[in-house]
C-alpha positions as CSV (number, residue, x, y, z in Angstrom):
1,M,0.4,0.2,0.2
2,V,1.7,3.3,-0.8
3,Q,2.2,5.9,1.6
4,R,0.8,9.1,0.9
5,Y,2.9,11.3,3.4
6,F,1.6,14.8,3.0
7,W,-1.7,13.6,3.4
8,L,-0.9,11.1,6.8
9,T,0.6,14.3,8.4
10,R,-2.4,16.2,7.3
11,I,-4.2,13.7,9.2
12,E,-2.4,13.6,12.3
13,M,-2.0,16.9,12.4
14,A,-5.7,17.9,12.3
15,W,-6.4,15.2,15.3
16,Q,-4.0,17.3,17.3
17,Q,-6.6,20.2,16.7
18,R,-10.0,17.9,17.7
19,S,-10.8,14.7,18.6
20,V,-13.4,14.4,15.3
21,V,-12.0,14.8,11.7
22,W,-13.9,14.8,9.0
23,L,-12.2,13.9,6.0
24,S,-14.2,14.4,2.8
25,G,-13.1,14.2,-1.3
26,V,-14.8,12.4,-4.4
27,R,-15.7,9.2,-4.9
28,R,-12.5,6.8,-5.6
29,V,-10.3,9.6,-4.6
30,G,-8.5,7.6,-1.9
31,K,-10.2,8.1,1.2
32,T,-10.4,4.1,2.0
33,C,-7.1,3.5,1.6
34,L,-4.9,6.4,3.1
35,C,-7.5,5.5,6.3
36,Q,-6.3,1.6,5.8
37,S,-2.6,3.3,6.0
38,L,-2.9,4.6,9.7
39,P,-0.9,2.6,12.0
40,D,-3.3,1.2,14.8
41,V,-6.7,1.9,13.4
42,E,-9.9,0.3,14.4
43,Y,-11.6,1.0,10.7
44,F,-15.6,0.3,9.9
45,D,-16.8,0.4,6.4
46,C,-20.2,2.4,6.9
47,E,-21.7,1.0,3.5
48,L,-22.5,-2.6,5.1
49,P,-25.3,-3.4,6.9
50,R,-23.9,-5.1,9.7
51,V,-21.6,-2.5,10.5
52,R,-24.7,0.0,10.6
53,R,-26.5,-2.0,13.1
54,L,-23.2,-1.6,15.5
55,M,-23.8,1.6,15.5
56,E,-27.3,2.0,16.6
57,D,-26.5,2.6,19.9
58,P,-23.8,5.2,19.6
59,E,-22.7,5.2,23.3
60,G,-22.6,1.5,23.6
61,F,-20.5,1.5,19.9
62,L,-17.8,4.0,21.2
63,E,-17.7,2.6,24.5
64,Q,-16.4,-0.9,23.4
65,F,-12.7,0.8,22.0
66,T,-9.3,0.6,24.0
67,T,-7.4,2.1,20.9
68,E,-7.8,5.9,20.9
69,R,-7.9,5.9,17.0
70,V,-11.1,4.9,14.9
71,I,-12.3,4.8,11.0
72,L,-16.0,5.7,10.2
73,D,-15.4,5.5,6.1
74,E,-18.7,6.3,4.2
75,V,-20.6,7.8,7.6
76,H,-22.8,9.7,5.7
77,R,-24.4,5.8,5.2
78,L,-25.4,6.1,8.4
79,P,-28.9,7.5,9.4
80,D,-28.1,10.3,11.6
81,P,-24.1,10.3,11.3
82,S,-24.1,13.8,13.0
83,T,-25.3,12.2,16.3
84,L,-23.0,9.7,16.7
85,L,-19.9,12.2,15.4
86,K,-21.5,14.7,18.6
87,I,-21.1,12.2,21.0
88,A,-18.2,11.2,20.5
89,A,-16.5,14.6,20.5
90,D,-18.7,15.4,23.3
91,H,-18.3,12.7,25.7
92,Y,-15.4,10.7,24.4
93,P,-12.2,13.4,23.7
94,Q,-9.9,11.0,24.7
95,L,-11.2,8.7,21.0
96,H,-9.9,10.0,17.9
97,V,-12.3,9.4,15.1
98,L,-11.9,10.3,11.5
99,A,-15.1,10.2,9.6
100,T,-15.4,10.0,5.8
101,G,-17.4,11.3,3.4
102,S,-18.3,12.5,-0.2
103,S,-19.6,16.3,0.2
104,T,-19.3,19.1,2.5
105,L,-20.1,18.0,6.0
106,G,-23.9,19.4,6.3
107,A,-24.3,19.6,2.8
108,S,-27.4,17.2,2.7
109,R,-30.2,17.2,5.0
110,K,-29.1,13.5,6.6
111,F,-26.5,16.0,8.9
112,R,-28.8,17.3,11.4
113,D,-25.7,19.2,12.8
114,T,-23.0,20.2,11.2
115,L,-20.3,19.8,14.7
116,T,-19.0,23.9,14.6
117,G,-16.3,24.3,17.0
118,R,-16.3,19.8,17.5
119,K,-14.3,19.0,14.4
120,A,-11.2,19.3,12.2
121,E,-12.0,19.2,8.6
122,L,-9.8,17.7,5.9
123,W,-10.1,18.1,1.7
124,L,-9.0,15.2,0.1
125,T,-8.3,16.6,-3.2
126,P,-7.0,14.6,-6.4
127,M,-3.1,13.5,-6.3
128,V,-0.7,16.8,-5.0
129,N,2.7,17.0,-6.4
130,A,3.9,14.8,-3.2
131,D,1.5,12.2,-4.4
132,R,3.7,11.6,-7.5
133,H,6.2,11.0,-6.1
134,D,5.0,8.4,-3.8
135,F,3.2,6.9,-6.1
136,G,6.4,6.4,-8.4
137,Q,5.1,8.6,-11.7
138,T,6.3,12.4,-12.2
139,D,5.3,12.7,-15.6
140,L,2.6,15.9,-16.1
141,H,1.9,14.4,-18.9
142,H,0.1,11.3,-17.2
143,R,-1.3,13.5,-14.6
144,F,-3.2,15.3,-17.3
145,L,-4.6,12.8,-19.4
146,H,-5.2,10.4,-16.5
147,G,-6.1,12.6,-13.8
148,G,-5.5,12.6,-10.1
149,L,-7.4,9.9,-9.0
150,P,-4.9,6.8,-7.7
151,S,-6.5,4.0,-9.2
152,F,-7.4,6.0,-12.3
153,F,-3.5,7.5,-12.8
154,L,-2.2,4.2,-11.8
155,S,-3.6,2.6,-14.9
156,E,-1.3,2.0,-18.2
157,E,-3.5,4.0,-20.1
158,P,-6.5,6.6,-19.8
159,P,-9.4,4.9,-18.2
160,E,-11.9,6.2,-20.8
161,R,-14.4,3.7,-19.4
162,E,-13.8,4.1,-15.9
163,F,-14.6,7.7,-16.0
164,Q,-18.1,7.5,-17.2
165,E,-18.8,4.5,-14.2
166,W,-17.7,6.8,-12.0
167,M,-20.0,9.3,-13.3
168,D,-22.5,6.4,-13.3
169,A,-22.1,5.9,-9.6
170,Y,-21.6,9.4,-8.6
171,W,-25.3,10.0,-9.6
172,A,-26.6,6.6,-7.6
173,K,-24.1,6.7,-4.5
174,D,-23.9,10.3,-4.0
175,I,-26.4,12.1,-5.8
176,Q,-29.9,10.3,-5.0
177,E,-28.3,9.1,-1.4
178,L,-27.8,13.2,-0.2
179,F,-29.4,15.2,-2.2
180,R,-32.2,13.1,-4.3
181,L,-32.4,15.3,-7.0
182,E,-34.3,13.8,-9.9
183,R,-33.8,14.2,-14.2
184,R,-30.6,12.4,-14.0
185,Y,-29.9,13.3,-17.7
186,A,-30.5,16.8,-17.5
187,F,-27.8,16.5,-13.8
188,Q,-25.6,14.6,-15.8
189,R,-25.3,16.0,-19.0
190,F,-24.7,19.9,-16.8
191,A,-21.7,17.8,-15.2
192,E,-20.8,16.9,-18.8
193,L,-20.5,20.2,-20.0
194,L,-19.1,21.6,-17.2
195,M,-16.2,19.1,-17.5
196,A,-15.5,20.1,-21.5
197,Q,-15.8,23.8,-20.6
198,S,-13.5,24.2,-17.7
199,G,-12.1,27.2,-16.4
200,G,-14.7,29.1,-18.6
201,I,-16.9,32.1,-17.0
202,F,-20.1,30.3,-16.6
203,E,-23.1,32.0,-17.1
204,A,-26.3,29.7,-16.0
205,S,-28.4,30.0,-19.1
206,R,-26.1,28.7,-21.5
207,F,-26.8,25.5,-19.9
208,A,-30.7,25.5,-19.5
209,R,-30.9,25.0,-23.0
210,P,-29.0,21.9,-23.5
211,C,-30.2,20.5,-20.5
212,E,-33.9,21.1,-20.9
213,V,-34.2,22.3,-17.4
214,S,-34.9,26.3,-16.0
215,R,-31.8,28.5,-15.2
216,T,-32.7,28.3,-11.8
217,T,-32.3,24.7,-11.6
218,I,-29.0,25.2,-13.4
219,T,-27.6,26.8,-10.2
220,N,-29.3,24.6,-8.0
221,Y,-27.1,21.6,-10.2
222,L,-24.1,23.9,-9.8
223,A,-24.2,24.2,-5.9
224,V,-24.8,20.2,-5.6
225,L,-21.2,19.6,-7.4
226,E,-19.4,21.7,-5.9
227,A,-20.7,20.6,-2.0
228,T,-19.8,17.4,-3.8
229,F,-16.2,18.8,-4.7
230,V,-16.7,17.8,-8.8
231,V,-16.3,21.8,-9.6
232,Y,-14.6,24.5,-8.0
233,V,-16.5,27.6,-8.2
234,I,-14.0,30.2,-8.4
235,R,-15.5,33.6,-8.1
236,P,-14.3,37.3,-9.3
237,F,-11.9,39.6,-6.9
238,T,-13.3,43.0,-7.2
239,S,-13.8,46.4,-5.4
240,H,-17.0,46.8,-7.4
241,R,-15.5,49.3,-10.0
242,S,-17.4,49.5,-13.1
243,T,-14.1,48.5,-15.4
244,E,-14.5,45.3,-13.7
245,I,-15.7,41.4,-13.5
246,V,-17.8,41.6,-10.7
247,A,-20.4,38.3,-10.4
248,A,-19.8,35.9,-13.1
249,P,-17.4,33.1,-11.5
250,K,-15.3,30.9,-13.9
251,V,-16.2,26.8,-12.9
252,F,-13.4,24.3,-13.0
253,G,-13.7,20.1,-13.1
254,F,-12.0,18.8,-10.3
255,D,-9.9,16.5,-12.3
256,T,-7.2,16.6,-15.0
257,G,-8.4,13.4,-16.3
258,F,-12.2,14.0,-16.4
259,V,-11.7,17.3,-18.2
260,C,-10.2,15.7,-20.5
261,Y,-12.2,12.5,-21.2
262,H,-14.6,15.2,-21.9
263,R,-13.2,17.5,-24.1
264,G,-11.8,14.1,-26.4
265,W,-8.8,14.4,-25.8
266,S,-6.8,10.9,-25.9
267,A,-3.0,12.5,-26.6
268,L,-1.8,16.0,-25.9
269,R,-1.0,19.2,-28.2
270,Q,1.2,21.7,-27.2
271,E,-1.6,24.3,-27.0
272,D,-3.5,22.0,-24.1
273,L,-1.1,21.9,-21.7
274,G,-1.1,25.2,-20.6
275,H,-4.8,24.9,-19.6
276,L,-4.7,21.8,-18.1
277,W,-1.6,23.5,-15.8
278,E,-3.5,25.8,-14.6
279,H,-5.9,23.5,-13.0
280,I,-3.0,21.2,-11.7
281,V,-1.8,24.7,-10.1
282,L,-5.6,25.5,-8.5
283,N,-5.8,21.6,-7.5
284,E,-2.5,22.1,-5.7
285,L,-3.5,25.5,-4.0
286,M,-6.6,24.4,-2.6
287,A,-5.2,21.2,-1.4
288,Q,-2.4,22.7,0.9
289,L,-4.8,25.8,1.6
290,Q,-7.6,23.4,2.7
291,R,-10.1,26.2,1.9
292,R,-11.9,27.1,-1.8
293,D,-11.7,31.2,-1.2
294,I,-9.5,31.4,-4.4
295,H,-10.1,33.8,-6.7
296,Y,-9.5,35.3,-9.9
297,W,-9.5,39.0,-11.7
298,R,-10.3,40.2,-14.9
299,D,-11.4,44.0,-15.9
300,K,-13.5,44.8,-18.8
301,R,-10.6,45.3,-21.2
302,G,-9.7,41.5,-21.3
303,H,-6.5,42.3,-18.5
304,E,-6.8,38.7,-16.5
305,I,-4.9,37.3,-13.5
306,D,-5.5,33.2,-13.0
307,F,-5.7,33.3,-9.4
308,V,-5.8,36.0,-6.1
309,L,-5.7,35.1,-2.4
310,T,-6.9,37.5,-0.2
311,R,-5.9,38.1,3.4
312,R,-7.3,40.8,5.7
313,G,-4.5,43.3,6.4
314,T,-2.1,42.6,3.5
315,G,-2.2,43.2,0.0
316,P,-3.7,40.4,-2.6
317,V,-1.7,37.9,-3.6
318,A,-1.5,37.5,-7.8
319,I,-0.6,33.9,-9.1
320,E,-0.2,33.6,-12.6
321,C,0.2,30.1,-14.0
322,K,2.2,29.6,-17.4
323,W,3.5,25.8,-19.1
324,S,6.6,27.9,-19.7
325,A,8.5,30.6,-18.1
326,D,9.3,32.6,-21.4
327,A,5.4,32.5,-22.0
328,F,4.8,35.2,-19.5
329,Q,3.5,38.7,-20.6
330,P,2.9,41.3,-17.9
331,R,0.5,43.2,-19.4
332,S,-2.5,42.3,-17.0
333,L,-0.2,41.8,-14.1
334,L,0.5,45.5,-14.4
335,A,-3.0,46.6,-14.9
336,F,-4.2,44.6,-11.6
337,R,-1.4,46.3,-9.6
338,R,-2.5,49.7,-11.1
339,Q,-5.4,48.9,-9.3
340,Y,-4.3,46.8,-6.0
341,P,-0.7,48.5,-5.4
342,G,0.9,45.9,-2.7
343,G,1.3,42.0,-2.5
344,Q,3.6,39.3,-4.2
345,N,3.2,38.4,-7.1
346,F,4.0,34.9,-8.8
347,V,4.2,33.4,-12.1
348,V,4.2,29.2,-11.7
349,A,5.6,27.6,-14.5
350,A,6.6,24.0,-15.3
351,D,9.9,24.5,-16.2
352,V,11.3,26.5,-13.6
353,R,14.2,24.4,-11.5
354,R,15.2,27.3,-9.3
355,P,13.4,30.5,-8.7
356,F,14.0,33.6,-10.1
357,V,13.2,37.7,-9.5
358,R,12.1,39.5,-12.8
359,R,10.9,43.5,-12.5
360,Y,8.4,45.1,-14.7
361,R,8.3,49.0,-13.9
362,S,7.7,48.5,-10.3
363,V,6.7,45.7,-10.0
364,E,8.7,42.3,-8.7
365,V,7.2,39.3,-10.2
366,Q,8.8,35.9,-8.7
367,F,9.0,32.7,-11.6
368,V,9.0,29.5,-9.8
369,N,7.8,25.6,-9.7
370,M,5.4,24.3,-7.7
371,G,6.9,23.2,-4.8
372,D,8.4,27.0,-4.8
373,M,5.0,27.9,-4.5
374,T,3.2,26.1,-2.0
375,K,6.2,26.7,0.2
376,A,5.8,30.6,-0.1
377,V,1.9,30.6,0.2
378,L,2.3,28.3,3.6
379,D,4.8,30.2,4.7
380,R,2.1,33.4,4.3
381,E,0.0,32.1,5.3
382,M,1.7,30.9,8.7
383,K,2.4,34.5,9.1
384,E,-0.4,35.8,9.1
385,H,-1.4,33.6,11.8
């Protein structure tokens, strides 16, 4: 079993904060294998009827353990999962509980209590840069086409059949059990269109006709896809200037393998690499920061910054994603900094081996690789806390 050291360390850190940890992420992202690779744990698969029967008396179930670590995998299969977790947090603080699920806690009506203040949360994204090294496959083209779900990533050829089977299982097991939506065709068609148009500006009305539903229904579908981590909704950074895009979000598919599959890409052209690299950088940022309040910036003259990170009291961080450092042009960054002076500027490029700095007028830009970017961003987060 592959040891995913980045995530194992994150789980240990989360347990230091709270005795109950909620580990979320899409199906087949590796939650079960990650849990089972933890040392000295009692593992329970809540999909099994006999396991669910064991937990009908939460106190009786929790009292039986001498071990300090219990895994409750797919805990949302329980009829009332929040009660069990609340009792564990309040009355068994010596017990370390790791509960997994496929959505944000409280996204579905099954969770009557979101355990505010009682739990730490960890979001298992598709494979990050450190995972590729743990799995022994560092070729980015392979990661682009196969995606970041471990079993898909390890296949010799892009697992085209598995991509569709995953979508079918997602509808049957996650959507139907958690949300009970109707109109399977409309929902799956919408998800497929978002994957094919991943990274574009989102307008609900553009999807209503091909999906044969109302604009309001499309908006509801998007909220469900976001809650279950299947899309990332990146909202604009703005101070509501008349020259800026202030409302329309960008929507990214959660995984490059699904984006390639729904675009019909079985081989990659040079012009595809930058677009997929942007997805990889976004995935890395979200995994490292463990938050989704990442923005983009765009004005009405066409200047655009890929990602903007904000913290109160400090200037916004601008991040541009380029497959090659030589492809960077400073026009958009200079336009952004005229409006928002101050704050760090990064160009994250796949071909940077050692970080370097260039100055454009009065604006300093750091050219970094993925590892350098995450270190710089995390250092900034630590200083601000």
